[in-house]
C-alpha positions in Angstrom: 14.2 -4.4 18.9 13.6 -2.9 22.4 13.0 0.9 22.5 12.2 3.6 25.0 15.4 3.8 27.1 17.6 5.7 24.7 19.4 2.6 23.6 18.6 -0.2 21.2 18.9 -3.4 23.2 18.8 -5.7 20.1 20.5 -4.9 16.8 18.2 -3.0 14.5 17.3 -4.8 11.2 17.6 -2.6 8.2 15.7 -3.2 4.9 17.3 -1.5 1.9 15.3 -0.4 -1.1 17.8 0.0 -3.9 21.1 -1.5 -4.7 23.1 1.3 -6.3 26.3 3.1 -5.3 24.9 4.9 -2.3 23.2 1.7 -1.0 26.6 0.0 -1.2 28.4 2.8 0.6 25.8 3.0 3.4 25.7 -0.8 3.8 29.5 -0.7 4.3 29.0 2.0 6.9 26.3 -0.1 8.6 28.8 -2.9 9.1 30.9 -0.4 11.1 28.0 1.2 13.0 26.9 0.1 16.4 23.4 -1.1 16.9 22.2 -2.3 13.5 22.6 -4.8 10.7 21.4 -5.4 7.2 18.3 -7.7 7.2 16.8 -7.5 3.7 17.2 -5.9 0.3 14.6 -5.0 -2.3 15.1 -4.1 -6.0 13.1 -4.1 -9.1 15.6 -6.6 -10.4 15.7 -9.8 -8.3 19.1 -10.8 -9.5 20.6 -7.5 -8.4 18.9 -7.8 -5.0 20.2 -11.3 -4.6 23.8 -10.3 -5.6 23.7 -7.3 -3.2 22.4 -9.4 -0.3 24.7 -12.4 -0.9 27.8 -10.1 -1.0 26.8 -8.9 2.5 25.8 -12.3 4.0 22.1 -11.6 3.9 19.6 -14.2 2.7 16.5 -12.0 2.4 16.4 -10.5 -1.1 13.2 -9.4 -2.9 12.8 -8.4 -6.5 10.1 -7.5 -9.1 7.0 -5.2 -8.8 6.1 -6.5 -5.3 9.6 -6.2 -3.9 8.9 -3.3 -1.5 5.7 -4.9 -0.2 7.6 -8.2 0.5 10.4 -6.3 2.3 7.9 -4.4 4.4 6.3 -7.7 5.4 9.6 -9.2 6.5 9.5 -9.5 10.3 13.3 -9.0 10.4 13.0 -5.5 9.0 12.8 -2.9 11.8 13.6 0.2 9.7 13.7 1.0 6.0 16.4 2.9 4.0 15.2 4.2 0.7 18.2 4.4 -1.6 16.9 4.3 -5.2 16.7 7.3 -7.7 15.3 10.6 -6.5 11.8 10.4 -8.1 11.4 6.8 -6.8 11.8 7.8 -3.1 8.3 8.9 -2.5 6.2 5.7 -3.2 8.2 3.2 -1.1 8.7 5.7 1.7 5.0 6.3 1.8 4.3 2.5 1.8 6.8 2.0 4.6 5.1 4.7 6.7 1.7 3.2 6.1 3.1 -0.2 7.2 4.4 1.4 10.4 8.1 1.0 9.5 10.5 3.8 10.5 12.1 5.3 7.4 15.4 6.9 6.4 15.1 8.5 2.9 18.1 9.3 0.8 18.5 13.0 -0.1 16.7 14.7 -1.6 13.8 13.2 0.2 11.6 13.7 -2.9 11.7 15.9 -6.0 8.9 18.2 -5.0 8.0 20.2 -1.9 4.5 18.8 -1.9 5.6 15.2 -1.8 8.1 15.9 1.0 5.4 17.7 3.0 3.0 14.7 2.4 5.5 12.2 3.8 6.0 14.2 7.0 2.2 14.7 7.3 1.8 10.9 7.0 4.7 10.2 9.4 3.1 12.5 12.1 -0.3 10.9 11.5 1.1 7.4 11.8 3.5 8.4 14.7 6.3 6.7 12.7 9.9 7.9 12.5 11.0 9.6 9.2 14.3 11.3 8.5 16.2 12.6 5.4 19.6 11.0 5.0 21.7 14.2 5.4 24.7 12.3 6.8 27.0 15.4 6.9 25.1 16.8 9.9 26.3 13.9 12.1 30.0 13.9 11.2 32.5 14.7 13.9 33.7 17.6 11.8 30.3 19.1 11.5 29.6 18.7 15.2 32.9 20.3 16.1 32.3 23.1 13.6 28.8 23.9 15.0 30.3 23.8 18.5 32.9 26.5 17.5 30.1 28.7 16.2 27.9 28.1 19.2 30.8 29.1 21.4 31.3 32.4 19.6 34.6 31.6 17.9 33.8 33.9 14.9 31.0 36.0 16.5 27.4 35.9 15.1 27.4 34.3 11.7 26.2 36.6 8.9 26.8 34.7 5.7 28.0 31.5 4.1 29.5 30.7 0.7 29.4 27.1 -0.3 29.8 25.2 -3.6 30.1 21.6 -4.8 30.8 20.3 -8.3 32.8 18.4 -10.8 32.7 17.4 -14.4 30.3 14.6 -15.1 30.6 12.3 -18.1 27.9 12.7 -20.7 26.8 9.1 -20.3 26.2 9.4 -16.5 22.4 9.0 -16.5 22.1 9.7 -12.8 23.0 13.3 -13.6 21.6 13.8 -17.1 18.3 11.9 -17.2 15.3 14.0 -16.0 13.3 10.8 -15.5 15.5 9.8 -12.6 15.9 13.3 -11.1 19.0 14.4 -13.0 20.7 17.8 -12.6 23.4 19.3 -10.4 21.1 20.8 -7.7 19.1 17.7 -6.7 22.2 15.5 -6.6 24.8 17.9 -5.1 22.7 20.7 -3.7 21.7 19.0 -0.5 25.2 19.7 0.8 25.7 23.5 0.2 22.0 24.2 0.7 21.8 21.9 3.7 24.7 23.7 5.3 23.0 27.1 4.9 19.7 25.8 6.3 21.5 24.1 9.2 23.1 27.5 10.1 20.2 29.9 9.3 16.9 28.0 9.1 14.1 29.1 6.8 14.8 31.2 3.6 12.9 34.4 3.0 13.9 34.8 -0.6 15.7 32.7 -3.3 17.3 34.1 -6.5 18.6 31.5 -8.9 20.5 31.6 -12.3 21.8 28.7 -14.3 21.7 26.9 -17.6 20.2 23.6 -18.7 21.4 20.6 -20.7 19.7 19.4 -23.8 17.7 16.9 -21.7 16.4 19.8 -19.6 18.2 19.4 -16.3 20.5 22.0 -14.7 24.1 21.9 -15.8 25.1 24.4 -13.1 23.1 26.7 -10.9 23.9 29.6 -8.5 21.7 30.7 -5.7 21.5 33.9 -3.6 19.4 33.2 -0.5 18.3 35.4 2.4 17.1 34.1 5.7 14.8 35.0 8.5 17.6 36.3 10.7 18.9 38.6 8.0 21.7 36.3 7.0 22.6 35.6 3.4 24.1 32.7 1.4 25.8 32.3 -1.9 25.5 28.7 -3.0 26.3 26.8 -6.2 26.5 23.4 -7.8 27.9 22.3 -11.2 28.3 19.1 -13.2 30.3 20.8 -16.0 33.3 22.2 -14.1 35.6 21.4 -11.2 34.6 23.7 -8.4 36.5 24.4 -5.1 33.9 22.3 -3.3 34.6 24.3 -0.1 32.6 26.6 2.2 33.3 29.8 4.0 31.2 30.7 7.0 31.6 34.4 7.9 31.0 36.0 11.3 31.5 39.4 12.8 34.8 38.4 14.3 36.2 36.1 11.7 35.5 33.2 9.4 35.6 29.4 9.2 36.8 27.7 6.0 35.6 24.1 5.4 38.1 22.1 3.4 37.4 20.2 0.2 35.2 18.1 -0.1 32.7 20.2 1.8 30.2 17.4 2.3 32.6 15.2 4.4 34.1 18.1 6.5 37.5 16.5 6.7 38.9 19.7 8.3 38.1 23.3 8.9 40.2 26.4 9.7 39.1 29.1 12.1 40.5 32.5 11.1 40.1 35.5 13.4 43.1 37.6 12.7 45.3 35.6 15.0 47.1 32.4 14.2 44.7 30.2 12.1 43.5 27.2 14.0 43.1 24.0 12.0 40.7 21.3 13.2 41.2 17.9 11.6 38.3 15.4 11.4 39.0 12.8 8.8 36.6 9.9 8.8 36.0 6.6 7.1 32.5 5.2 6.4 31.1 8.6 7.4 27.5 7.4 7.1 27.8 5.3 10.2 27.3 8.4 12.4 23.9 9.0 10.8 22.9 5.4 11.2 23.9 5.4 14.8 21.8 8.5 15.3 18.8 6.7 13.8 19.4 3.8 16.2 19.5 6.2 19.1 16.3 7.9 18.0 14.5 4.5 17.7 15.9 3.4 21.0 14.4 6.6 22.6 11.1 6.0 21.0 11.3 9.2 18.9 9.3 9.7 15.7 11.6 12.5 14.4 15.2 13.4 14.6 16.0 16.4 16.8 18.7 17.4 14.4 17.3 16.7 10.9 13.6 16.8 11.2 10.6 18.1 9.3 11.5 21.7 9.4 15.0 21.1 8.0 13.8 19.0 5.1 10.9 21.4 4.3 13.3 24.4 4.3 15.7 22.6 1.9 12.9 21.4 -0.3 11.4 24.9 -0.5 14.7 26.4 -1.7 15.1 23.6 -4.3 11.5 24.1 -5.6 12.0 27.8 -6.0 15.4 27.6 -7.6 14.6 24.9 -10.1 11.4 26.7 -11.1 13.3 29.9 -11.7 15.9 28.3 -14.0 13.2 26.5 -16.0 13.6 22.9 -14.9 10.5 20.8 -15.2 10.6 17.5 -13.3 8.9 14.1 -13.3 7.0 14.9 -10.2 5.4 12.3 -7.9 1.7 11.7 -8.1 0.3 12.5 -4.6 -2.7 10.5 -3.2 -6.1 12.1 -3.4 -6.5 14.2 -0.4 -10.2 14.7 -0.9 
């Protein structure tokens, strides 16, 4: 892989850690993206790794307790995508950074603010690329939306209302099991919270209300957040009801409504008192834009994304930490290395 000129001269080889639904979706998007290919797969279950790899024409599949180490030692792996369950992001991401491998970590990056900070500290120390996989930021719809705001279409933005939710079956362990980071906020919250942080930056205060399941994760949660520039946000997630799953961005001259589902920004409408203007941006394999951004960053020799970098991830993690603490969620937190 040649870097340093803003382009990747040779296709970037991706190593995937995890073989679940999100890994399958991102691998399909990788097939559509320019500049990269799947090179290897790692899973705790060797059979699952082999099946995932074979379905995609890849021969390198690693399984068992040393799977991540084997993947990191594979010379065909240029960058690692961490796609396993939330509490299992931290350890392989840290191992990849120590091995000098650029890393894209599925959101949320970790289940604690301290662990997220530690990963960025290590990435900076190692001068290795690290980014959280907030794919929504790179979609054509998001780019067009932010351009409208930057050009003053609705005046200075003062507030945002955003929600995301649906009814989750009782046997969906991804949502209900606290040992794998269950709950509505960690799974769905990166989208409404990520939108607010993208627009406003760091929060100055977070107020959260919600209720918990019998297993101790949040069923639904509502946040009121204030930001450094004086803006406010009303954000919510749920796994026990069908929500509108939309967003309203409010400015001094009008508002922008993002259509359902808010995380893929299929269209948005600008309302300023005149004839509404609808902007259509449907996409397929939407993760490809994020992957191509990573390729561009690596080609330019960057160690951080200029769009979704340390500050964005820390700002989101800070809101999550405060909100979950307020509603009484206790999590299976990562064990950080001894800093002494």
